[in-house]
Structures are given as structure tokens and as C-alpha cells.
N, C-alpha and C positions, 0 to 999 in steps of 0.2 A: 222262735215264738210260734205257738200253735194257734191257728185261726180256725174257729169252728165255722162250718158252712152256715151261711145266713142268706136270707132272701130279702132284697129290698122291698119295702112296701108292707112287710109283715111285722107286726108289733112284737118286740122281744120282751122278756120278763121285766125289764127296766122301763118299759113303755116308750122306747125309742123306736121310731119307724125306720130310720135310715142308718142309725149309728150303734156302735157297741164299744165299750171300753174294755181293754185287756192289759194285763201286766206282762212284760217280757222278762227274760232272764237278766237283762242288763238294768233291771229295776227302773225302767222307764214306763210311764203310762202312755199307752197307745190308743188313739181313737180311730176305729175302722169305720169308714163312711162308704156305704153301698148305695148306688143310685141307678142300677140297671134292673129291669125285670128279671125274674129268676132264669138263670143260665142263658143269658143273651150274649153271644160271643161270635167272633168270626174264626175261632179255633175250636177244635174238639179234641184236646190233648188227652193222650192215653192215661196220664197220671193225674188229671185234675181232681182236686179234692172235693170239688163241688159236684162231681159226677158228669155224665154226658151232656153236651150242649143240646138243649131242647129248642132254642130259638137261634138258628144259625142265620146271622145277618152281617152285612158288610157296609152299612150305611149309618151315619151318625144321626141320632135322633134325640129329641128333648123328652126323655122318658118321664121325668117328674119336674115340676117347677123349681128353678133354682132357689127362689124365695122360700119355698116350703122346707127345703133341705137346710138352708142357712138358719131358718128360725129354730129348727131342732138342734143344730150345732150350737147355736147361742144358748139354748136351754141347757145343754149338756155342760158347756163351759161355766155356766152360772151355778148349776146344781152339783156338779161333780168336780169342778176345777178344770183348768186348762191343762190338756195333755202335753207331754213332751213332744210327741209326734202325732200328726193327723195323716192317716194313710187313705188316699182316694183309690178305691178299687171297686169295680162293679161285680155283680154276679156274672162275671165274664170279662170282657175287655172294657176298661174304663173310658178309653178315648172314643168309644161308640156314642158316649153321652155328649150331645152337642152343647150342653151347658157347662162343660168342664172348666173352660177358661173363666167364666163369670163366677163359678163356684170357688175357684182358687182365689180370685180377687176378693170375693165376699169373706172368705175365712181369714185372709190377711187383714182385712179391715176390722173384723171381729176382735182379733188378738194377734199381735205380731210376735208373741213368744213361742207359740206352737210351730214346729217345723213341719212343712207340708211335703208329703212323699207321694209320688205318683208311680204306680207299677204298671207297666205296659208291655204288650207283645210287639210293639213298634210298627204295627201295620199301617198307621196313619202318619208316621214320621215324615213321609215324603211331602206331606201337606205343610206348607209354610205357616198357614194359620194355626194349625194344631201345634207346631213347634213353638210358636210364639206364646200360645196359651200355656203349655206345660213348662215352659222355661221360667215362669214366675214361681214355680215351686222350688223348694230347697233341696229336694232329693228326687232323682229319677232312677228307677230300677228297670232296666231293660232285660226282659226274659227272652233269651234266644238260645235254642238247644242245638241248632245245626245250621250250617251255611250250605249244606248239600241238599238241593231240591227234593231229590228222591227220598231222603231221610225225613224231610220236613212233612212230606205227605203221609208218612207212617206215624210219626210221633205227635205231630201237631194237628194233622187231618183238617187243614184250614179250608176256609170258603174258597170257592173257585176263583173269586175275584181278587184274592190276596196273591201278591207278587213278592217273592223272596228278595228279588233284586231291589224293589222299592223300599223294603224294610232296611236293607243294608245301606242304601244310598241315603235314606232319611236319617238313620242313626248317625252316619258320618257327618251329615249337615248339622245335626243337633249338637254333636260333640265339639264341633269347631267353635260354637258361640256360647254354649251353655256355661254358666258360672257357678252352678251348684255342684253337689256331689252326684256323680254319674256312675252308677253301679251296674255291673252286668251279672246276671245269673244264668247258669247253664245246667240243665238237668240231663243226665245220661241214663239210658236204658240199655241193658245188655242186648246185643244183637241187632240194635236199632240205629243208634247214632254214635256208637263207640268205635268208629272207624278212624284209621290214620288220616284218611282224606278230610274228615271233619275237623279233627284236632289240629291238623296242619293249617287248614284254611281259617279256622277260628283264631289261631295264633296270629296269622297275618291280619285278620280283621281287628283283633285286639291291639295290635301294634299301631294300627291307624286310628282307632278310637281313643286310645290313651285314657281309659276310664279311671275314676278314683280307686275302684276295687273290683275284683272279680270273685265270684263264688261258683265252684263247679262241684257237683255232687251227683251220686247215683240215686235213682228211684229204686228203693227196695221192693222186691216182688210183693204184690198184693192181688186181690181177686182179679182186677181188670187186666193185669199183666202177669198172671201166675205162671205162664209158660216161660218166662224169662228168668235168668239167674242173676245173682249179684255180679257186678262187673269184676273182671279177673284182676289179680294182682299185676299181671303184665300190663294190662291196660293202664292202671294207676301209675306204674313206673314210667310208661311211655308219656303220659300227659305231663308229669312232673319233669321229665327230662326235656321235652320240647318246649315247655313253657318256663323253664327255670330262669331265663334271663329277662322275663317280662319286667319292666321298670315300675310296677305298681303292686300293691298287695294282691295276692291270690290265695284264697281259702279253698282247701281241698276237703270235701266231705265224702270220703270213702271209707269202707270198713278196713 
């Protein structure tokens, strides 16, 4: 599914301030809800489709009133129909929004048929309160590209207050109790996080997380990373060989 970059608080052609409807290849209707000011994040990932982070923060804030966002979502449901999935994602990291838990509660109250999905980089999962909030969603997607600190500084270029150990500990704590679909997404850039160390340590992490599914794929070269090549066939074979016995679905998106 292709998600067009969009900034919360800017009215789109459908006159929705925080929301936009898209259709994905699985013939599902998806509502994307964005509630962060433009490019507010604690990561500045090399590959981010929204471009460079312009508001680097690592503190949860109430960017917009929850009531205002819910009123618009209700309008979308009434005028456009209830989507199959409602994805909560900010113009950056959604868990930076301190109203996330109340927003999830409000959407569930509006309609119980839409499945709520939260996409996160996991930086606040060590916070028990945040884990309780997002555990009310039906699907959580954890984006984690590397478990090697030196690689994370290059590919994710995170806020100085972000600790990789906290992300891993928080993810494990979430996985122990979360009852919904827990998916892990890994993005690979040639020469950055395609190391044997990362793939081996990620395998160990996944064994402990036991997610519902994992998707790993390469970021194809584009302007921001034009000096990088496509990942090698040797790397692809290495990943598939090391991960071959993982007891859950693994999707490989390599050329």
C-alpha cells in the first residue's frame, strides 16, 4: 500500500484535516489518521518517505485535542463508510502524541468493526502506560531496522535521548501480554545494516518476541541514499538461511 506524504492540520482535497482514505491491494479500505505536526519525530531515518525530520523531539505532547480528531473520524465514518482498518500514524512517531490512548478508546466507541493499527518505532514501549494504551489496538507494527547501536545511529539517526536497549526491553514486555496481531517490519540498506551481526542478533530477538509475522525488505536506492546499492544476493541467501526455522510467517521483499 502506498501512503502519500501528508501533514496533520492541513486540509486535504476531501476537506479532512487529520484523515485520508486509501485502498490497498488487498481490496481493503484503510483510513490513515495523522495527528502530529509536520515531521515531528524522535528518529530521522535515512529512508523516510516524509523526508527529513524538522521537529526532532522525544517528549509526548498533546498536539491536537482528541475530541477534534474523533469528531472528524466520526464524520468520515458517516460520510464515507467504516474502513476495514484505521491506521494511527503521525507525521513522525505516533507515540509522541499523548492523546493516543484516548484516541484509540474513542475510535473503538465510534465503531467496533474497524480494526485499529498502530505503527511505532518502539521508543516509548518501555513506558508501562504507553504499552497499556496501544494494547487496546487490534494490530501493532513495530518498525525496527537493527539491534546494533552503531547501525541505528546511521540508519535511524535517533534523538540523543532514545536508547536502543529501552526499545528492545519495551518490545519484549509488550509481546508478553499483547493479545492482538504483533507484526515486525525490518528495512535494510546496503552497507548500513546488512551485517551478519544484525541479522544474527535480530534472529535472537525475534525468537523471544514471537511476533505474528515479520516483513524484511531492502530500501532501493533513491536520492537520499543514492550512494548505496541494492542488497546483494549473498545477503538475501544469508538472511533466509539464518531465519529459515523461525516459527512464524516471514515475508522477504528483496529483488
